[in-house]
C-alpha positions, -999 to 999 in steps of 0.1 A, spaced: 159 24 37 132 50 31 129 83 50 103 109 43 104 142 61 76 167 57 73 161 20 47 181 0 38 181 -37 18 208 -54 1 206 -87 -9 242 -92 -32 250 -63 -38 214 -55 -18 199 -26 -15 162 -36 8 156 -7 8 178 25 38 174 49 40 136 47 65 120 71 73 83 74 101 57 78 104 23 62 130 -3 74 148 -30 55 129 -63 56 96 -46 61 64 -45 41 51 -10 45 16 -3 32 2 30 19 -35 27 25 -61 52 13 -89 58 -12 -84 69 -48 -70 105 -48 -55 103 -14 -19 108 -26 -6 72 -26 6 71 -62 20 107 -60 41 97 -30 54 66 -49 63 88 -79 82 112 -56 101 83 -39 110 67 -72 125 100 -86 97 104 -112 84 136 -95 104 161 -74 89 171 -41 77 207 -38 89 208 -2 105 185 23 132 158 20 130 122 10 159 96 11 156 62 -6 184 37 -1 204 66 14 200 88 -17 183 121 -18 156 119 -44 159 156 -52 196 155 -58 201 120 -72 169 109 -90 188 88 -116 208 69 -89 176 63 -70 161 46 -100 191 22 -102 187 13 -65 150 4 -66 125 -19 -82 92 -5 -93 60 -21 -106 31 3 -116 -6 -1 -113 -7 -15 -149 14 -46 -153 47 -30 -164 59 -56 -189 65 -57 -226 37 -78 -241 56 -86 -273 86 -100 -254 87 -134 -238 89 -138 -200 126 -145 -202 132 -116 -225 114 -92 -202 136 -103 -173 168 -102 -193 160 -67 -206 155 -53 -170 185 -71 -156 208 -58 -183 199 -22 -173 214 -26 -138 236 -57 -138 269 -66 -155 267 -90 -184 281 -119 -164 255 -115 -136 225 -114 -159 220 -151 -167 221 -162 -131 198 -134 -119 173 -142 -146 173 -180 -139 170 -175 -102 141 -151 -106 123 -174 -129 127 -202 -103 116 -180 -73 85 -168 -91 75 -201 -105 78 -189 -141 95 -220 -155 66 -232 -177 61 -197 -191 97 -186 -198 93 -187 -236 58 -175 -237 49 -140 -248 40 -118 -218 9 -106 -237 -5 -141 -237 -3 -145 -199 -34 -142 -177 -37 -111 -155 -24 -128 -124 7 -143 -141 14 -111 -159 14 -92 -126 37 -119 -111 60 -112 -140 58 -75 -134 70 -80 -98 97 -104 -109 109 -78 -134 110 -52 -106 132 -73 -84 154 -93 -109 184 -70 -102 181 -74 -64 171 -38 -54 173 -26 -19 139 -10 -20 108 -22 -40 78 0 -48 46 -18 -58 17 5 -68 -16 -14 -63 -1 -47 -75 -33 -67 -71 -59 -44 -86 -83 -65 -108 -70 -99 -97 -90 -127 -83 -86 -137 -46 -63 -166 -53 -40 -145 -75 -40 -117 -49 -29 -141 -22 0 -154 -44 12 -119 -51 12 -111 -13 33 -143 -7 58 -131 -32 58 -96 -16 67 -111 17 94 -132 1 111 -100 -11 110 -85 24 124 -117 38 155 -114 16 161 -79 32 144 -55 8 122 -26 21 89 -31 3 64 -2 -1 30 -13 -13 0 10 -21 -35 -4 -19 -71 6 -13 -81 -29 -3 -85 -27 35 -83 -65 40 -50 -66 21 -35 -38 43 -36 -62 72 -9 -82 55 16 -53 60 40 -50 89 32 -14 92 9 11 75 4 48 68 -32 59 63 -34 87 37 -64 109 33 -65 142 14 -27 141 9 -20 138 46 -9 109 68 -37 107 93 -22 77 112 5 51 110 17 20 129 10 -17 128 -25 -29 119 -31 -37 156 -18 -3 168 -42 14 144 -71 -7 156 -63 2 192 -61 38 183 -96 37 167 -110 21 198 -100 51 219 -127 72 202 -152 47 189 -166 12 192 -178 -13 166 -210 -33 171 -232 -57 152 -270 -59 153 -298 -77 137 -328 -54 132 -356 -48 107 -352 -10 109 -341 8 77 -304 14 75 -308 52 69 -329 54 101 -302 37 121 -275 59 106 -295 90 117 -296 78 154 -276 99 179 -242 83 186 -240 64 153 -210 74 132 -217 50 103 -233 17 95 -236 -7 66 -251 -42 59 -231 -71 71 -245 -106 66 -280 -108 80 -275 -77 101 -258 -43 103 -223 -33 113 -222 0 132 -195 24 144 -206 42 176 -191 72 194 -174 60 226 -189 86 248 -221 92 228 -256 78 234 -262 41 227 -290 33 203 -318 11 216 -309 -19 195 -297 -54 202 -260 -47 200 -231 -72 200 -196 -57 203 -171 -69 176 -134 -62 171 -126 -35 145 -110 -41 112 -90 -16 91 -121 -4 73 -136 5 106 -103 22 116 -103 42 84 -138 55 89 -132 64 125 -99 83 118 -112 101 87 -141 115 109 -117 131 133 -116 170 132 -84 174 112 -56 150 102 -31 178 109 -41 178 146 -35 141 149 -1 134 165 3 102 145 4 123 113 37 138 125 56 106 118 56 70 130 79 47 149 114 42 134 
């Protein structure tokens, strides 16, 4: 559904994207994970036809984004970082407006009613979107993005600013879209959320530094580092300066550390723990160069 081959995007001398390659299948939730400024939103804007790539090729729903940007827009659903709804329209009116852009007149009523039901918006159908809470407004934004049954859905940081319960609900809805057969591309900088994706691409400095399932990325990180936990009264900065320590931060009553696999082991009471995606990201961004990482050349298809 989405094929990206060596895509770059320049803004003057700034390389916002540098030879990015990845594949997204139908029925898959694919995460773009990285800090602010890593290129996630720029890549989404290229794939939705908003920006043209400076180099490389991108296909979305079988359409070349450079040659057919308008046709791409009709084949996708897109929800931006800000809840992309019209606040002075009701929930139903927002859905009807979006559906009419892409569906025939006879198909609109059924599509709107079905979307209201699937997203649990029945009690808010006649309420102004501007009066909804942040979580419900974001739910409406995603509903609006998928009301016309797109083949590919792009969600740019859909849970930013939401409470944990709302975030979980949004992710349930995201997986429902994948279950109906859509390819869903989600950007996030929340490491814990990224574990909900089927596969991930880690972006850093405009490059893909690794991609695969969360488990595959964790195993890749373990090849060059190990994660431990210790309880000690030593200052954190002193521990970070010890030979063999890549990084460390407070965790509960102790400290979580990332150690070099073949480096010296600090004289501390250490307990090995399994890495999470935050550990993975720290390990992989400390490697010499993303361009030298084989995983940055493209992931499994």
